C-alpha positions in Angstrom: 6.0 -18.1 -20.4 8.2 -15.0 -19.0 6.6 -12.3 -17.0 5.7 -10.0 -20.3 3.8 -12.8 -21.9 2.1 -13.8 -19.3 0.9 -10.2 -18.6 -0.3 -9.7 -21.9 -2.0 -13.4 -22.1 -4.1 -12.8 -19.0 -7.7 -12.6 -19.6 -10.8 -12.3 -17.3 -12.0 -15.5 -17.7 -16.2 -15.6 -17.3 -16.8 -19.4 -18.5 -15.4 -22.3 -16.3 -14.8 -26.1 -17.0 -16.2 -28.2 -14.0 -12.8 -29.4 -13.1 -11.5 -28.3 -9.3 -8.2 -26.2 -9.2 -5.7 -28.8 -7.2 -4.8 -27.8 -3.9 -1.3 -27.8 -5.1 -1.9 -24.8 -7.8 -4.3 -23.0 -5.5 -1.4 -23.0 -2.8 1.2 -21.6 -5.3 -1.8 -19.0 -6.4 -2.0 -17.7 -2.7 2.0 -17.9 -2.2 2.4 -15.9 -5.2 -0.1 -13.1 -3.7 1.7 -13.2 -0.3 4.9 -12.1 -2.1 3.6 -9.0 -3.8 5.1 -5.6 -2.5 3.4 -3.7 0.2 3.7 -0.3 1.9 5.8 -0.5 4.9 6.0 -4.5 4.6 2.4 -4.3 6.1 1.3 -7.1 3.8 -2.3 -6.0 4.5 -4.4 -8.8 3.1 -6.1 -12.1 4.1 -7.3 -14.8 2.0 -10.7 -16.8 2.5 -10.8 -19.9 -0.2 -14.4 -20.8 -0.6 -14.8 -24.2 -2.6 -17.1 -27.2 -2.9 -20.5 -27.1 -0.9 -19.6 -23.7 0.6 -18.9 -22.4 -2.7 -22.7 -23.4 -3.7 -23.3 -21.6 -0.5 -21.8 -18.5 -1.5 -23.4 -18.1 -4.8 -26.8 -18.7 -3.5 -25.8 -15.8 -1.0 -24.9 -13.9 -3.7 -27.9 -14.5 -5.8 -30.4 -13.5 -2.7 -28.6 -10.3 -2.0 -28.9 -9.0 -5.7 -32.5 -10.3 -5.8 -32.9 -8.0 -2.7 -31.1 -5.2 -4.5 -33.3 -5.4 -7.1 -36.5 -5.4 -5.1 -35.4 -2.1 -3.4 -35.2 -0.7 -6.7 -31.1 -0.3 -6.9 -29.5 -1.1 -10.0 -26.9 -4.3 -10.1 -25.0 -3.4 -13.0 -23.2 -6.6 -14.2 -22.9 -7.8 -10.9 -26.0 -10.6 -12.1 -23.8 -12.1 -15.0 -20.7 -12.0 -12.6 -22.5 -14.2 -10.1 -23.2 -16.7 -12.9 -19.7 -16.8 -13.9 -18.7 -17.4 -10.3 -20.9 -20.4 -10.2 -19.2 -22.1 -13.1 -15.8 -21.3 -11.0 -14.2 -24.2 -9.0 -13.2 -21.9 -6.3 -13.2 -18.1 -5.4 -11.0 -16.4 -3.0 -12.3 -13.3 -1.1 -9.7 -10.7 -0.2 -10.2 -8.8 2.6 -8.1 -6.1 4.4 -8.5 -7.0 8.0 -7.9 -3.1 9.3 -9.7 -1.5 6.2 -12.3 1.0 6.8 -15.7 -0.3 5.4 -16.8 1.9 2.4 -19.7 3.5 4.4 -17.5 4.7 7.2 -16.7 8.5 6.9 -13.2 9.0 6.5 -10.6 11.5 7.6 -7.1 11.6 5.5 -5.9 8.5 5.6 -2.8 7.6 3.5 -2.3 4.3 4.9 -5.7 3.3 4.0 -4.7 4.2 0.2 -1.0 2.3 0.5 -2.9 -1.0 1.8 -5.5 -0.6 -1.0 -2.8 -0.4 -3.5 -0.6 -3.0 -2.0 -3.6 -5.5 -2.0 -4.1 -5.0 -5.5 -0.8 -6.2 -6.2 -1.6 -9.4 -4.4 -4.4 -9.9 -6.6 -2.7 -9.1 -9.2 -0.1 -11.6 -8.4 -2.6 -14.2 -8.4 -4.4 -13.3 -11.7 -0.8 -13.9 -13.1 0.4 -17.0 -11.4 -3.0 -18.6 -12.0 -2.5 -17.7 -16.0 0.8 -19.1 -16.1 -0.2 -22.6 -14.7 -3.5 -22.5 -17.2 -5.8 -21.4 -14.6 -8.4 -18.8 -15.6 -9.1 -16.1 -13.1 -11.9 -13.3 -13.0 -11.0 -10.5 -10.6 -14.6 -9.5 -8.9 -15.2 -5.9 -7.7 -19.4 -6.6 -7.9 -19.3 -8.4 -4.4 -19.9 -4.7 -3.3 -23.3 -5.6 -4.4 -23.8 -8.4 -1.6 -20.9 -6.8 0.4 -22.9 -7.2 3.8 -24.4 -10.7 3.3 -21.0 -11.8 2.0 -19.2 -10.2 5.0 -21.5 -11.9 7.4 -21.4 -15.4 6.1 -17.6 -15.3 5.9 -17.9 -13.9 9.4 -15.1 -11.3 8.2 -14.9 -8.0 9.8 -12.5 -6.7 7.6 -12.8 -4.6 4.6 -13.7 -6.6 1.4 -11.4 -5.4 -1.1 -12.5 -8.1 -4.1 -12.7 -11.6 -4.8 -11.1 -13.4 -7.3 -13.0 -16.8 -9.0 -10.3 -19.5 -10.2 -10.9 -22.7 -12.7 -10.0 -23.9 -15.9 -11.3 -21.8 -18.9 -13.8 -22.9 -21.3 -13.6 -20.0 -23.4 -10.3 -18.1 -24.9 -11.2 -14.5 -25.2 -9.7 -11.7 -27.6 -7.5 -9.1 -25.9 -9.4 -6.1 -25.1 -8.5 -3.0 -26.3 -6.1 -1.0 -24.9 -5.7 2.9 -25.3 -2.3 3.6 -27.1 0.5 4.7 -24.9 0.2 8.2 -26.7 -3.0 8.7 -24.3 -1.7 7.4 -21.1 1.5 8.3 -21.0 4.0 11.6 -21.0 7.6 12.4 -20.3 8.7 15.5 -18.6 
């Protein structure tokens, strides 16, 4: 598949088969992530791979944190559905910026932080495209914010959790989501 076809074919998968992702495929996905462009070549990412029994533990921690948020009267949005999708995946990769600033800490103007988040987003997109090219489904997860403290503590991670990505063989074939027409999102000067 060429790059443009891979981009057009990529979908967010929320139902996965039980077959595990082979170690060599996962290494290729992570290698693709590491080849993303980054501002000043800082490569501001660290990947924590969670699979097997540890994956089951992670899902339990996430569910428990969501229960706590609900008990506190907080809305958890789509996180309940997300954690159920994660539970079906065979592996989840947490993406951290080891030098990033946690979202609750006040910031001064810090352009490097913005550049690092953009760079990390490119690494995540590379993972999604590499996985898709190999027939592996993926789900980019921002809902980890609903269990940010609990997951970071369990992962023994001090850095900024940017996102997580779950991988597995797809058990669904979703249609393409609607996209805004180019006339609505681009302009030429």
